[in-house]
N, C-alpha and C positions, 0 to 999 in steps of 0.2 A: 976561890977563884974558879975552880972546876964547876961548881954549881952555877955560877953566873954564865959560863959558856954554854951549858946545857939549856938554860932558860932562853938565851938569845937564839940558839938553834931551833928551839921549839917555836918561838915567836916567828921565825923566818919560815919554818916548814909548814905550819898550820895553814896559812893563806894559800900556799902552793898546793897542798892537799885538797883544800876546798875548791880551788879553781880546777884541778884535775877531775874531781868528782862531778862538778857542774858540767864540764866538757863531756865526760863520759855519759852522764844521764841525758844530756841534750842530744847526743848522737844516737843513743838508744831510742829516744822518743821519735826522732826523725825517721829512723829505720822502721819503727812500728807504723808510722803514718804512711810511708812509701809502700810498705807491704799491704796495708789496708786498702790504699788507693788502687793498687794493682790488682787486688782481689775482687774489686767491684765488677759486676756483670749486669747485662741488660736483664730487667725483670726483678732485680733486688729491690726490696722495700727499705728505704733509708730515711734518716733524719739529718738535716743540715745543722751546722753549728748555730744557726739562728732559730732553730726549732721548727723548721718546716718539714712536714712529712710528705714523702712522695715515692714514686716508683721510677726507677731508672729506665728510660726509654732509648737513649743513645749515649754512647761514650766516644770520646776521642782522647788525644794525649793530654789536653789541658782542661776540657770541659765535660760536664755531665748534664744531659737534658733530663729533667725530672717532671713527670706528670703529677701535678699536685691536686688536680680535680679532673673530672672527666672532660677531655678535650682541651685542657689547659696544661701546656708544657712550658717549663721555665728553664733557662740555661743557667747553670751554676759552675763556678770554678770547682775542679775536682777536690781541691783542698778544703772546700766548704762543706763537703759531705763528712759528717762527724762519725756516724755509726749506722750499722744495719739495724732495722727494726727487729724486735723479738717476734716469734711466731704469733701472728695475729689471728689465726683461724679459730683458736679456742676463745679468745676474748671477743671476737666478732659474734660468735654463736651466743655467748652469754649476754652481750649487749642487745642482740636481736630478740632474745627471749624476754628481756625486761623492757623492751621498747614500748609495749602496749600498757605497761603498768603505770608509767609516769604521765601526769596530766600535761597537756600542751598549752602554751601561752602564745596566743596569736596577736597580742597587743604590741603595737609598734614601740620599739625602744626597750622592750622587756628582755631580760636575760633569761636564758633557758632555765627552767626550774624555779624561777622567782615568782612570788605572788604579788599581784597588783591589787591595790586598794584593800589590803587586809583580807582578801578572799582565801 
């Protein structure tokens, strides 16, 4: 009889522990997102949750204006900014050094680096 009571207590306690853990982890995740959003600053290079790369040009309480191309600024909800970009100065230098090595395809509809007509 004592063994049956312990089993029923375990069956009752496990879902409560799971709900408590889910609540705790959700609150922790929300706090991390609030801290990240408040740490954004003008000039930061960021990536949105949809994968758009840009530079923060203006911030207010709910929005971030990102420059995604020269002269093109797009307004995003601050919650859509997913992360800051890694330091790109070293990768840009490496990309510029190898830019002359790759052949260019000027054919319409060609993807970069693809070969047209078996060339």
